[in-house]
BAZAVEX-97641 format. One line per 4 residues: their letters; for each residue x, y, z of N, C-alpha, C. Coordinates in Angstrom, 1 decimal. Last residue first. Example, Ala and Ser with C-alpha at 12.3 -4.5 7.8 and 13.67 -1.06 7.14 Angstrom:
2
SA) 12.8 -2.2 7.1 13.7 -1.1 7.1 12.9 0.0 7.9 ~ 13.2 -5.7 7.8 12.3 -4.5 7.8 13.2 -3.3 7.8 $
# end
This chain:
261
XXXX) -141.6 -42.5 -24.3 -140.3 -42.8 -24.6 -140.2 -43.5 -26.0 ~ -143.7 -39.7 -23.9 -143.5 -41.1 -24.2 -142.1 -41.3 -24.5 ~ -145.7 -37.7 -22.0 -144.1 -37.9 -22.2 -143.8 -39.3 -22.6 ~ -148.1 -37.4 -21.3 -147.8 -37.1 -22.6 -146.3 -37.4 -23.1 $
XXXX) -150.0 -37.8 -19.0 -149.0 -38.8 -19.4 -148.6 -38.5 -20.9 ~ -152.3 -35.6 -19.4 -152.0 -36.8 -18.8 -151.0 -37.6 -19.6 ~ -153.3 -32.5 -18.7 -152.3 -33.0 -19.5 -151.9 -34.3 -18.9 ~ -156.4 -30.9 -17.9 -155.4 -31.8 -17.6 -154.5 -32.2 -18.8 $
XXXX) -158.5 -28.6 -16.3 -158.0 -29.1 -17.6 -156.9 -30.0 -17.1 ~ -161.4 -27.0 -15.0 -160.3 -27.8 -14.9 -159.8 -28.4 -16.2 ~ -163.6 -24.6 -13.4 -163.1 -25.2 -14.6 -161.8 -25.9 -14.3 ~ -164.5 -24.0 -10.9 -165.4 -23.6 -12.1 -164.8 -24.0 -13.5 $
XXXX) -165.0 -25.4 -7.9 -164.0 -25.4 -9.0 -164.9 -25.1 -10.3 ~ -166.0 -23.9 -4.8 -166.3 -24.3 -6.2 -165.3 -24.2 -7.3 ~ -165.3 -22.7 -2.4 -164.8 -23.9 -2.8 -165.1 -24.5 -4.2 ~ -166.2 -20.2 -1.5 -167.2 -21.3 -1.4 -166.6 -22.7 -1.8 $
XXXX) -163.8 -18.6 -1.8 -164.8 -18.4 -0.8 -165.6 -19.6 -0.4 ~ -162.3 -19.2 -4.0 -161.6 -19.5 -2.8 -162.6 -19.1 -1.6 ~ -163.1 -20.9 -6.7 -163.7 -19.9 -5.9 -163.1 -20.1 -4.6 ~ -160.5 -22.1 -9.1 -161.4 -22.4 -7.9 -161.8 -21.1 -7.2 $
XXXX) -159.4 -23.7 -11.8 -159.7 -22.4 -11.2 -160.8 -22.7 -10.2 ~ -156.6 -26.0 -12.5 -157.9 -25.7 -12.1 -158.1 -24.3 -11.5 ~ -154.5 -28.3 -14.2 -154.9 -27.0 -13.9 -156.3 -26.8 -13.3 ~ -152.3 -30.9 -14.0 -153.7 -30.5 -13.8 -153.7 -29.1 -13.6 $
XXXX) -150.2 -33.3 -15.5 -150.3 -31.9 -15.0 -151.7 -31.5 -15.2 ~ -148.5 -36.4 -15.1 -149.5 -35.5 -15.6 -149.5 -34.3 -14.9 ~ -146.3 -39.2 -15.6 -146.6 -37.9 -15.0 -147.7 -37.2 -15.8 ~ -145.4 -41.5 -16.6 -146.6 -41.6 -15.9 -147.0 -40.3 -15.3 $
XXXX) -142.9 -41.2 -17.7 -143.9 -41.4 -18.6 -145.4 -41.6 -17.9 ~ -141.2 -40.7 -15.4 -141.7 -39.6 -16.3 -142.9 -39.9 -17.2 ~ -141.7 -41.7 -12.3 -141.5 -42.3 -13.7 -142.1 -41.2 -14.6 ~ -139.9 -41.1 -9.3 -141.0 -40.7 -10.2 -140.7 -41.3 -11.7 $
XXXX) -137.4 -41.9 -8.2 -138.5 -42.7 -8.1 -139.8 -42.3 -9.0 ~ -136.6 -38.5 -7.3 -136.1 -39.9 -7.5 -137.3 -40.9 -7.3 ~ -138.6 -36.1 -8.9 -137.8 -36.6 -7.8 -137.4 -38.0 -8.1 ~ -138.4 -33.6 -11.4 -138.9 -35.0 -11.1 -137.9 -35.6 -10.0 $
XXXX) -138.7 -30.2 -10.6 -137.9 -31.3 -10.7 -138.5 -32.6 -10.5 ~ -140.5 -27.8 -12.3 -140.7 -28.8 -11.1 -139.7 -30.0 -11.5 ~ -141.0 -24.4 -12.6 -140.2 -25.5 -13.1 -140.2 -26.6 -11.9 ~ -143.8 -22.4 -13.5 -143.0 -23.2 -12.5 -142.2 -24.2 -13.2 $
XXXX) -145.6 -19.6 -14.0 -144.6 -20.5 -14.6 -143.9 -21.1 -13.5 ~ -148.9 -18.3 -14.5 -147.8 -18.8 -13.5 -146.9 -19.6 -14.4 ~ -151.5 -15.9 -14.3 -150.7 -16.8 -15.0 -149.5 -17.2 -14.1 ~ -154.9 -14.6 -14.4 -153.7 -15.1 -13.6 -152.9 -15.9 -14.6 $
XXXX) -157.6 -12.3 -14.3 -156.5 -13.0 -15.1 -155.5 -13.4 -14.1 ~ -159.5 -10.4 -13.2 -159.9 -11.6 -14.1 -158.9 -12.4 -14.7 ~ -158.1 -8.7 -11.6 -158.8 -8.3 -12.8 -159.1 -9.3 -13.8 ~ -156.3 -11.6 -10.8 -156.4 -10.2 -10.5 -157.0 -9.5 -11.9 $
XXXX) -156.5 -14.7 -9.2 -156.8 -14.0 -10.4 -157.1 -12.5 -10.0 ~ -153.8 -15.9 -7.2 -155.0 -15.2 -7.4 -155.2 -14.6 -8.7 ~ -152.9 -19.0 -6.7 -152.4 -17.9 -7.5 -153.7 -17.0 -7.9 ~ -152.5 -21.2 -3.9 -153.3 -20.4 -4.9 -152.6 -19.2 -5.6 $
XXXX) -150.1 -23.3 -5.6 -151.2 -22.3 -5.5 -151.7 -22.0 -4.1 ~ -149.3 -26.6 -6.5 -148.9 -25.3 -6.5 -150.2 -24.3 -6.4 ~ -148.2 -29.7 -5.4 -149.4 -28.8 -5.5 -148.9 -27.4 -5.4 ~ -147.2 -32.8 -6.5 -146.7 -31.5 -6.2 -148.0 -30.6 -6.4 $
XXXX) -148.5 -35.3 -6.7 -147.0 -35.3 -6.2 -146.6 -33.9 -5.8 ~ -151.5 -36.9 -6.7 -150.7 -35.6 -6.7 -149.5 -35.6 -6.0 ~ -152.2 -39.6 -8.6 -151.7 -39.2 -7.3 -151.0 -38.0 -7.4 ~ -153.3 -41.1 -10.7 -153.6 -39.6 -10.6 -153.2 -39.1 -9.2 $
XXXX) -153.5 -44.2 -9.1 -153.4 -43.4 -10.2 -153.9 -42.0 -9.9 ~ -152.5 -47.2 -7.4 -152.9 -45.9 -7.3 -152.7 -45.1 -8.7 ~ -152.8 -50.2 -5.4 -152.5 -49.5 -6.8 -153.1 -48.3 -6.9 ~ -151.3 -52.2 -3.0 -152.3 -51.1 -3.4 -151.9 -50.6 -4.7 $
XXXX) -151.4 -55.4 -1.6 -150.7 -54.5 -2.6 -151.5 -53.6 -3.2 ~ -151.6 -56.2 1.8 -152.2 -55.9 0.6 -151.3 -55.1 -0.3 ~ -150.4 -56.5 4.3 -150.5 -57.6 3.4 -151.0 -57.3 2.0 ~ -152.5 -54.1 6.0 -151.3 -55.0 6.0 -151.4 -56.2 5.1 $
XXXX) -154.3 -52.0 6.0 -154.1 -52.7 4.8 -153.0 -53.7 4.7 ~ -154.0 -51.2 8.7 -155.3 -51.7 8.3 -155.2 -52.5 7.0 ~ -150.5 -51.9 9.5 -151.7 -51.0 9.6 -152.9 -51.8 9.1 ~ -148.1 -53.1 7.2 -148.6 -52.8 8.5 -150.0 -52.0 8.3 $
XXXX) -147.1 -53.3 4.7 -146.8 -54.4 5.5 -147.3 -54.2 6.9 ~ -148.0 -53.1 1.2 -148.3 -52.6 2.6 -148.0 -53.7 3.5 ~ -146.7 -52.1 -1.7 -146.9 -53.3 -0.9 -146.9 -52.8 0.6 ~ -147.9 -50.1 -4.1 -147.4 -50.0 -2.8 -147.7 -51.4 -2.1 $
XXXX) -147.5 -48.4 -7.1 -147.8 -49.7 -6.4 -147.2 -49.7 -5.1 ~ -148.9 -46.3 -9.6 -148.0 -46.4 -8.4 -148.5 -47.7 -7.7 ~ -150.1 -45.2 -12.0 -149.6 -46.7 -11.9 -148.6 -46.8 -10.9 ~ -149.3 -41.7 -12.1 -150.1 -42.8 -12.1 -149.3 -44.2 -12.1 $
XXXX) -149.0 -38.4 -10.7 -148.3 -39.6 -11.3 -149.3 -40.9 -11.1 ~ -149.3 -34.8 -11.1 -149.7 -36.1 -10.7 -148.8 -37.3 -11.3 ~ -149.1 -31.5 -10.1 -148.4 -32.5 -10.9 -148.7 -33.9 -10.3 ~ -151.3 -28.9 -10.2 -151.1 -30.1 -9.6 -150.2 -31.0 -10.6 $
XXXX) -152.3 -25.5 -9.7 -151.6 -26.6 -10.6 -151.1 -27.8 -9.7 ~ -154.9 -23.0 -9.5 -154.0 -24.0 -8.9 -153.5 -25.0 -10.0 ~ -156.1 -19.7 -9.3 -155.4 -20.7 -10.2 -154.6 -21.7 -9.2 ~ -159.0 -18.3 -7.7 -157.5 -18.6 -7.9 -157.3 -19.7 -8.8 $
XXXX) -161.4 -15.7 -7.1 -160.9 -16.9 -7.9 -159.4 -17.0 -7.8 ~ -163.7 -14.4 -5.5 -162.5 -14.5 -5.2 -161.8 -15.8 -6.0 ~ -166.3 -12.8 -7.5 -165.8 -14.0 -6.9 -164.3 -13.8 -6.7 ~ -167.4 -10.8 -9.1 -167.6 -10.7 -7.7 -167.0 -12.0 -6.8 $
XXXX) -167.1 -11.3 -11.8 -166.6 -10.1 -11.2 -166.5 -10.0 -9.7 ~ -166.1 -13.4 -14.4 -166.8 -13.3 -13.2 -166.1 -12.1 -12.3 ~ -164.6 -13.9 -16.6 -165.3 -12.7 -16.5 -166.1 -12.5 -15.4 ~ -161.3 -15.1 -16.5 -162.6 -15.3 -16.1 -163.3 -14.0 -16.1 $
XXXX) -158.4 -17.1 -17.3 -159.1 -15.9 -17.4 -160.5 -16.2 -17.2 ~ -155.1 -18.4 -16.7 -156.6 -18.5 -16.5 -157.1 -17.2 -16.6 ~ -152.3 -20.5 -17.5 -153.0 -19.1 -17.5 -154.4 -19.3 -17.3 ~ -149.1 -22.0 -17.0 -150.5 -22.0 -16.9 -151.1 -20.5 -16.9 $
XXXX) -146.2 -23.8 -17.8 -146.9 -22.6 -17.9 -148.4 -22.7 -17.9 ~ -143.6 -25.7 -16.5 -145.0 -25.6 -16.5 -145.4 -24.1 -16.8 ~ -141.3 -27.9 -17.1 -141.4 -26.5 -17.2 -142.9 -26.2 -17.6 ~ -139.9 -30.5 -15.3 -141.0 -30.0 -16.0 -141.1 -28.5 -16.0 $
XXXX) -136.3 -30.6 -15.8 -137.5 -30.6 -15.1 -138.7 -30.3 -15.9 ~ -134.5 -33.2 -18.0 -134.7 -31.9 -17.3 -136.0 -31.8 -16.4 ~ -134.3 -35.4 -19.6 -133.6 -35.3 -18.2 -133.7 -34.1 -17.5 ~ -135.0 -33.5 -22.4 -134.5 -34.8 -21.9 -133.7 -34.7 -20.6 $
XXXX) -137.2 -31.0 -21.6 -136.1 -31.4 -22.3 -135.6 -32.6 -21.6 ~ -140.6 -30.3 -21.6 -139.6 -31.0 -20.7 -138.5 -31.5 -21.8 ~ -143.3 -28.2 -21.0 -142.1 -28.5 -21.6 -141.2 -29.4 -20.8 ~ -146.8 -27.7 -20.9 -145.6 -28.3 -20.3 -144.5 -28.7 -21.2 $
XXXX) -149.5 -25.6 -20.7 -148.4 -26.0 -21.4 -147.2 -26.5 -20.7 ~ -152.8 -24.8 -20.4 -151.7 -25.4 -19.8 -150.7 -25.7 -20.8 ~ -155.5 -22.6 -19.8 -154.6 -23.1 -20.7 -153.4 -23.6 -19.9 ~ -158.9 -21.7 -19.5 -157.8 -22.3 -18.8 -156.8 -22.9 -19.7 $
XXXX) -161.5 -19.5 -18.9 -160.7 -20.1 -19.9 -159.3 -20.5 -19.3 ~ -164.5 -19.9 -17.2 -163.3 -19.5 -17.2 -162.4 -20.3 -18.3 ~ -167.1 -20.9 -17.4 -166.9 -19.6 -16.7 -165.5 -19.1 -16.6 ~ -168.8 -22.9 -19.7 -167.6 -22.6 -19.0 -167.7 -21.1 -18.4 $
XXXX) -172.1 -24.0 -19.1 -171.2 -23.4 -19.9 -170.0 -23.0 -19.1 ~ -172.9 -27.4 -17.8 -172.7 -25.9 -17.4 -171.8 -25.3 -18.4 ~ -172.8 -29.9 -18.1 -173.9 -29.4 -18.7 -173.8 -27.8 -18.6 ~ -170.9 -31.0 -16.3 -170.6 -30.8 -17.8 -171.6 -30.1 -18.5 $
XXXX) -172.2 -31.0 -13.9 -171.1 -30.2 -14.1 -170.9 -29.8 -15.6 ~ -173.9 -33.2 -14.5 -174.6 -31.9 -14.2 -173.5 -30.9 -14.4 ~ -172.1 -35.3 -14.9 -173.0 -34.9 -16.0 -173.5 -33.5 -15.7 ~ -171.1 -35.5 -12.3 -170.2 -35.2 -13.4 -171.1 -34.6 -14.4 $
XXXX) -173.5 -36.5 -11.0 -172.8 -35.3 -10.5 -172.0 -34.7 -11.7 ~ -173.7 -39.0 -12.2 -174.7 -38.1 -12.3 -174.3 -36.7 -12.0 ~ -171.3 -40.3 -11.5 -171.6 -40.1 -13.0 -172.6 -39.0 -13.1 ~ -171.4 -40.4 -8.6 -170.3 -39.7 -9.4 -170.8 -39.5 -10.9 $
XXXX) -173.3 -42.0 -7.2 -173.6 -40.7 -7.7 -172.6 -39.9 -8.6 ~ -172.4 -44.5 -6.3 -173.6 -44.4 -7.3 -173.7 -43.0 -7.9 ~ -170.2 -44.2 -4.9 -170.2 -45.4 -5.6 -171.4 -45.4 -6.6 ~ -170.4 -41.8 -3.4 -169.7 -41.9 -4.5 -169.7 -43.1 -5.4 $
XXXX) -172.4 -40.3 -1.6 -172.5 -41.6 -2.1 -171.8 -41.9 -3.6 ~ -171.1 -37.8 -1.0 -171.0 -38.8 -0.2 -171.3 -40.3 -0.7 ~ -169.3 -35.3 -2.4 -170.2 -36.5 -2.9 -170.2 -37.6 -2.0 ~ -168.9 -31.8 -2.0 -168.9 -33.3 -1.5 -169.9 -34.1 -2.2 $
XXXX) -167.7 -29.8 -4.6 -168.8 -30.3 -3.8 -168.7 -31.7 -3.3 ~ -165.5 -29.3 -6.2 -165.5 -28.6 -4.9 -166.7 -29.0 -4.1 ~ -165.8 -30.9 -8.4 -165.7 -29.5 -8.6 -166.0 -28.7 -7.3 ~ -166.6 -33.3 -6.1 -166.5 -33.1 -7.5 -166.8 -31.5 -7.7 $
XXXX) -164.9 -35.2 -3.6 -165.4 -34.0 -4.1 -165.5 -33.9 -5.6 ~ -164.7 -38.1 -1.4 -164.9 -37.6 -2.8 -165.6 -36.0 -2.9 ~ -162.9 -39.8 0.8 -163.7 -38.7 0.7 -163.7 -38.0 -0.7 ~ -162.4 -42.7 2.6 -162.2 -42.0 1.5 -163.3 -40.9 1.3 $
XXXX) -161.9 -40.4 5.2 -161.5 -41.1 4.0 -162.2 -42.3 3.8 ~ -162.9 -37.2 6.7 -162.9 -38.7 6.6 -162.2 -39.2 5.4 ~ -164.1 -34.7 8.7 -163.1 -34.9 7.7 -163.0 -36.6 7.8 ~ -167.1 -32.9 9.4 -166.3 -34.2 9.6 -165.4 -34.4 8.4 $
XXXX) -168.9 -30.8 8.9 -168.0 -30.8 10.1 -167.0 -31.9 10.2 ~ -169.8 -28.5 6.3 -169.9 -29.6 7.1 -168.9 -29.7 8.2 ~ -169.9 -26.6 4.5 -170.8 -26.3 5.7 -171.0 -27.7 6.4 ~ -168.2 -26.5 2.4 -169.5 -27.3 2.2 -170.4 -27.2 3.5 $
XXXX) -166.1 -25.3 3.7 -166.7 -24.6 2.7 -168.0 -25.2 2.2 ~ -165.2 -27.4 5.5 -165.8 -26.2 6.1 -166.6 -25.4 4.9 ~ -164.2 -29.1 3.5 -165.3 -29.6 4.4 -166.1 -28.3 5.0 ~ -162.3 -27.5 2.4 -163.4 -27.9 1.6 -164.6 -28.4 2.4 $
XXXX) -160.5 -27.4 4.6 -161.0 -26.2 4.1 -162.2 -26.6 3.4 ~ -159.7 -30.3 5.0 -160.5 -29.5 6.0 -161.1 -28.1 5.5 ~ -158.4 -30.4 2.5 -159.6 -31.3 2.8 -160.5 -30.7 3.9 ~ -156.2 -28.8 2.9 -157.2 -28.5 1.8 -158.5 -29.3 2.0 $
XXXX) -155.0 -30.2 5.0 -155.4 -28.8 5.2 -156.4 -28.3 4.3 ~ -154.3 -32.6 3.6 -155.2 -32.5 4.9 -155.8 -31.2 5.0 ~ -152.3 -31.4 2.0 -153.7 -32.1 1.4 -154.7 -32.2 2.5 ~ -150.4 -30.6 3.5 -151.1 -29.5 2.8 -152.3 -30.2 2.2 $
XXXX) -149.2 -33.0 4.6 -150.1 -32.3 5.3 -150.9 -31.1 4.7 ~ -149.3 -35.8 2.3 -148.8 -34.4 2.7 -149.8 -33.8 3.5 ~ -148.5 -39.1 1.2 -149.3 -38.2 2.0 -148.5 -36.9 2.3 ~ -147.3 -41.2 0.0 -147.7 -40.1 -0.9 -148.3 -38.9 -0.2 $
XXXX) -146.7 -43.1 1.9 -145.5 -42.4 1.3 -145.9 -41.2 0.4 ~ -148.2 -43.4 5.0 -148.4 -43.4 3.6 -147.3 -42.5 2.9 ~ -147.2 -45.6 7.5 -147.0 -44.2 7.0 -147.2 -44.2 5.4 ~ -149.2 -47.5 9.6 -148.5 -47.4 8.2 -148.4 -46.0 7.7 $
XXXX) -150.2 -47.2 12.1 -149.3 -48.4 11.8 -148.7 -48.2 10.4 ~ -151.7 -45.1 13.0 -152.2 -46.4 13.3 -151.4 -47.5 12.6 ~ -150.5 -42.6 12.0 -150.2 -43.0 13.3 -150.8 -44.5 13.8 ~ -151.5 -42.0 9.6 -150.2 -42.6 9.6 -149.9 -43.3 11.1 $
XXXX) -153.9 -40.6 9.2 -154.1 -42.0 9.6 -152.6 -42.7 9.9 ~ -153.1 -38.2 8.2 -153.7 -38.2 9.6 -153.9 -39.6 10.0 ~ -152.1 -37.6 5.8 -151.2 -38.2 6.7 -151.9 -38.6 8.0 ~ -153.6 -38.2 2.5 -153.6 -37.4 3.6 -152.8 -38.3 4.7 $
XXXX) -153.4 -37.8 -1.1 -153.2 -38.7 0.1 -152.9 -37.9 1.3 ~ -155.5 -37.0 -3.5 -154.6 -36.4 -2.6 -154.6 -37.2 -1.2 ~ -156.0 -37.6 -7.0 -155.9 -38.3 -5.6 -155.0 -37.5 -4.7 ~ -158.0 -36.3 -9.6 -156.8 -36.2 -8.8 -157.0 -36.9 -7.4 $
XXXX) -159.4 -36.4 -12.9 -159.2 -37.0 -11.6 -158.0 -36.6 -10.9 ~ -161.5 -34.5 -14.8 -160.1 -34.5 -14.4 -160.0 -35.2 -13.1 ~ -164.1 -35.0 -17.3 -163.7 -35.2 -15.8 -162.1 -35.3 -15.7 ~ -164.3 -34.1 -20.0 -165.4 -34.3 -19.1 -165.2 -34.3 -17.6 $
XXXX) -162.0 -34.3 -21.3 -162.7 -33.1 -21.5 -164.0 -33.1 -20.6 ~ -161.1 -36.9 -20.9 -160.4 -35.8 -20.3 -161.1 -34.4 -20.4 ~ -164.2 -38.9 -20.8 -162.8 -38.5 -21.2 -162.3 -37.3 -20.6 ~ -166.4 -40.8 -19.7 -165.9 -39.6 -19.1 -164.4 -39.4 -19.6 $
XXXX) -166.7 -43.0 -21.4 -167.9 -42.3 -20.9 -167.5 -40.8 -20.3 ~ -164.1 -44.0 -21.6 -165.0 -43.5 -22.9 -166.2 -42.8 -22.5 ~ -162.3 -42.2 -19.0 -162.9 -43.4 -19.7 -163.6 -43.0 -21.0 ~ -159.5 -41.3 -16.9 -160.5 -41.0 -17.7 -161.1 -42.3 -18.5 $
XXXX) -161.0 -43.2 -14.4 -161.1 -42.0 -15.1 -159.6 -42.0 -15.7 ~ -160.7 -45.5 -12.8 -161.4 -45.6 -14.0 -161.4 -44.4 -14.8 ~ -159.3 -44.8 -10.6 -158.5 -45.3 -11.6 -159.3 -45.6 -12.9 ~ -161.4 -44.2 -8.9 -160.8 -43.1 -9.4 -159.8 -43.4 -10.6 $
XXXX) -162.0 -46.8 -8.1 -163.0 -46.0 -8.7 -162.3 -44.9 -9.5 ~ -159.8 -47.5 -6.5 -160.0 -48.2 -7.9 -161.0 -47.4 -8.6 ~ -160.0 -45.7 -4.4 -158.9 -45.5 -5.2 -159.2 -46.3 -6.6 ~ -162.3 -46.9 -3.3 -162.5 -45.6 -3.8 -161.2 -45.2 -4.8 $
XXXX) -161.3 -49.4 -2.5 -162.3 -49.4 -3.6 -162.5 -48.0 -4.2 ~ -159.2 -48.5 -0.5 -158.8 -49.2 -1.9 -159.9 -49.1 -2.9 ~ -160.5 -47.4 1.8 -159.9 -46.5 0.7 -159.7 -47.3 -0.5 ~ -161.0 -48.8 4.1 -162.1 -48.6 3.1 -161.7 -47.8 2.0 $
XXXX) -158.5 -48.9 5.5 -158.9 -50.1 4.9 -160.1 -49.9 3.9 ~ -155.9 -46.6 5.5 -157.5 -46.8 5.7 -158.0 -48.0 4.9 ~ -153.5 -46.0 4.8 -153.7 -46.4 6.3 -155.2 -46.7 6.6 ~ -153.4 -44.8 2.4 -153.0 -46.2 2.5 -153.1 -46.8 3.8 $
XXXX) -156.0 -42.6 1.8 -155.0 -42.9 2.7 -154.6 -44.3 2.5 ~ -157.6 -39.7 0.3 -157.4 -41.2 0.5 -156.1 -41.3 1.3 ~ -159.7 -37.7 -1.5 -158.9 -37.8 -0.4 -158.9 -39.2 0.2 ~ -160.3 -36.9 -4.9 -160.4 -37.9 -3.8 -159.4 -37.8 -2.7 $
XXXX) -162.1 -35.2 -7.2 -161.0 -34.9 -6.2 -161.2 -36.0 -5.0 ~ -162.6 -34.2 -10.4 -163.0 -35.3 -9.5 -161.8 -35.6 -8.5 ~ -163.9 -31.5 -12.0 -162.5 -32.0 -11.1 -163.2 -33.0 -10.2 ~ -165.3 -31.3 -15.0 -165.5 -31.6 -13.7 -164.1 -32.1 -13.1 $
XXXX) -165.5 -28.7 -17.4 -165.0 -30.0 -17.0 -164.9 -30.1 -15.5 ~ -168.0 -26.9 -19.0 -167.2 -27.1 -17.7 -166.8 -28.6 -17.7 ~ -167.7 -25.7 -22.4 -168.4 -26.3 -21.3 -167.5 -26.6 -20.2 ~ -165.8 -24.9 -24.4 -166.9 -24.0 -24.0 -167.9 -24.6 -22.9 $
XXXX) -162.5 -25.8 -22.9 -163.4 -25.6 -24.0 -164.7 -24.9 -23.5 ~ -159.1 -25.4 -22.1 -160.3 -25.8 -21.8 -161.3 -25.3 -23.0 ~ -156.1 -26.9 -23.6 -156.9 -25.7 -23.3 -158.4 -26.2 -23.1 ~ -152.8 -28.0 -23.4 -154.1 -28.3 -23.3 -154.9 -26.9 -23.1 $
XXXX) -149.7 -29.3 -24.7 -150.5 -28.2 -24.3 -152.0 -28.7 -24.3 ~ -146.2 -30.4 -24.5 -147.6 -30.7 -24.5 -148.5 -29.5 -24.1 ~ -143.1 -31.1 -25.9 -144.1 -30.0 -25.4 -145.5 -30.5 -25.4 ~ -140.1 -32.7 -25.3 -141.4 -32.7 -25.7 -142.2 -31.5 -25.1 $
XXXX) -136.9 -34.4 -25.9 -137.7 -33.3 -25.4 -139.1 -33.4 -25.9 ~ -135.1 -36.1 -27.1 -136.0 -36.7 -26.2 -137.0 -35.7 -25.4 ~ -133.1 -33.4 -27.5 -133.2 -34.8 -27.7 -134.0 -35.4 -26.6 ~ -134.0 -30.5 -28.9 -133.7 -31.1 -27.5 -134.1 -32.6 -27.5 $
XXXX) -134.4 -29.4 -31.4 -133.1 -29.3 -30.7 -132.9 -29.9 -29.4 ~ -137.8 -28.9 -31.0 -136.7 -28.8 -31.8 -135.3 -28.6 -31.0 ~ -139.7 -31.1 -29.0 -139.2 -29.8 -29.0 -137.9 -29.8 -29.8 ~ -142.6 -32.7 -30.5 -141.2 -32.8 -30.1 -140.6 -31.4 -30.0 $
XXXX) -145.9 -32.5 -29.1 -145.0 -32.6 -30.2 -143.5 -32.5 -29.8 ~ -149.2 -32.5 -28.6 -148.0 -33.1 -28.1 -147.0 -33.2 -29.2 ~ -152.3 -31.0 -27.3 -151.2 -31.3 -28.4 -149.9 -31.8 -27.8 ~ -155.7 -30.9 -27.0 -154.5 -31.5 -26.5 -153.4 -31.7 -27.5 $
XXXX) -158.4 -29.4 -26.0 -157.5 -29.4 -27.2 -156.1 -29.9 -26.5 ~ -161.7 -30.4 -25.1 -160.3 -30.4 -24.8 -159.4 -30.4 -26.0 ~ -164.5 -28.7 -24.7 -163.8 -29.6 -25.7 -162.3 -29.3 -25.4 ~ -166.7 -28.1 -22.5 -165.2 -28.1 -22.9 -165.0 -29.2 -24.0 $
XXXX) -157.9 -23.1 -1.9 -158.0 -23.2 -1.9 -158.1 -24.0 -3.1 ~ -160.5 -24.1 9.4 -161.4 -23.4 8.5 -160.7 -22.2 7.8 ~ -159.5 -27.1 10.8 -159.4 -25.7 10.5 -160.2 -25.3 9.2 ~ -160.6 -29.7 11.4 -159.6 -29.1 12.3 -159.5 -27.5 12.0 $
XXXX) -163.1 -32.2 11.7 -162.5 -31.1 11.0 -161.7 -30.2 11.9 ~ -162.7 -35.4 13.1 -163.3 -34.1 13.2 -162.5 -33.1 12.4 ~ -162.7 -38.2 10.8 -161.9 -37.3 11.8 -162.6 -36.0 11.8 ~ -163.4 -41.6 9.8 -163.7 -40.1 10.0 -162.8 -39.5 10.9 $
X) -163.4 -44.2 7.3 -162.9 -43.6 8.5 -163.0 -42.1 8.6 $
# end
């Protein structure tokens, strides 16, 4: 489904350990490595009949072929198909705005779903080309150092610390953070997917940024409260560094579902 654009941003080290003195608490940390991890970014909608296969494709990440140090998946649900009969419960207008910006950064004119981008570049033939594109990204030496740490005391918010550093001098770079949730299930009763039960992984629940890199560095601390209905053991956190001029994502890192009961 398409819509005209409307406006114009490794070796993975993953640690998980209990927080002293906090019952049920945990700290998880991740750091990017010497090569580039690809950000696999899907724009999708529960109101789009052609989206479930793309959702299923994203659910295959991470995999033995593309583990977390090779590909970081995120799904951003857009609301512009809500009017045709089904309101997507995961959709946000900020995701549609980001999609429109990426389309313009790729010098294209059409916004549609399902719509895949890898590290900021549009991938039209996602059924066949995703592995090749990811491998090309992975072959590039890292141009940014990216670190994430997530703390959570029992019953408390996610306490997220992120930092980014890059030696690139002439690019307008920004740090973004996304909170994701997996194993989501939606029985759809109206619209193009009426009667279907849809399954989603890596769905962005919270989007933070842009946080500009100044003199090559940026850091951020955010406390994110888990909303009613969120399942803490399915929560992940993603960090990425992106060129806000051309949309290229130069590094990504993820902490995926580290809070175990």
